[in-house]
N, C-alpha and C positions, 0 to 999 in steps of 0.2 A: 478896602479890605486890605490885603496884602499889598506894598508896592513889590512890585515884577523886577527883580532883582539881572536883567536884560538891558545889553546894551541896546543903542535906538535901533532902528532899521524894522527889515522884515522880517518871518517866522509863519510857520506852520503851528495850528492849535491845534489838539486833539484837547476834546471835553473828557473827561473820566468820571467825572457824576455832578451830577445837580442836585443837593438837597436843601430843604431849609432854605430857598432861595441863594444857598453856594454852589461856584461850579468849580471842581477841582481841573483845573487844564495844565496839560502837559505842551511844552514848547520845542518846536523840532527846525532845525536851521541845517540846511543841506543833507540831510537825513541823517542829521547826529540829534539825539535828545540832547536841549540845554537846559533847560529848567523848569520849573512850574510853581505853581501859585494857586491860589484859595482868595475866588474875585466874587465880588457879587453877581448874582446871574445877570441881571439888565443891563450890565457892561457889555453884554454878547447879544447878539442880533438873534430875535425871537425864534427864527427858527432852526438857530442852531443852541439852544437851551436845552439840549438830551446829550447822553454819554454818545460816544464816539463819531460827534460831530466836529465834520474837519471845517478850521475856519482861517483863512488868509489873513494875517492881522498884521499892524505896524506899530513896534512900543514905541513910545515916546516919552521920556523922563519919568520912568518907572512905570505906564500906565498905557492901558489901551488904549490908541488914539484913531485908529479905526478899522474894524470888523468884519468880512466880509463872509459868510456862509457858503460851500463847495458842495451843493449837493454831489455831483457827480462822484468827487471825490471820496467824500462819505460813505456812498454806495459802494464804489471803485474798493474800499478798503472795506469796507464791512462783509463783501463775499471772498477777498483773497480770506480773512479771516476764517469765514467758516469752511473753506476749501482747504486750508491749512488744518480746522479741527476734525474735519470728517477724514483728511487722511489718516490724521494720526489716533484719530479711534477708529481704525481699522486694526485686529487681530493681526498678528501677522500668521499664517499657517502652521500649524503643527506639523512637528518633526515627530512621526510617526518610525519608531525603530519598528523595524519589519528582520 
């Protein structure tokens, strides 16, 4: 599908969506977003073909040379996102003028 416009090397990949056999994937390095691509989902490990999956990937010549699903980081990241959502969804106490 899309060539990955990143330098060769190791990255963290976060699967955003998987629809109709295509995966939208965001790439991070050292905690910074560095790019994204739309890929054939079959280029990803089968257990990592879902939204919010975290993968350790190696990019070579504009494509994924190796990818490993990281279930522990996927779970940890999902828990952190839920905690953030829960905190933000709580309304601050009303200031009652008395």
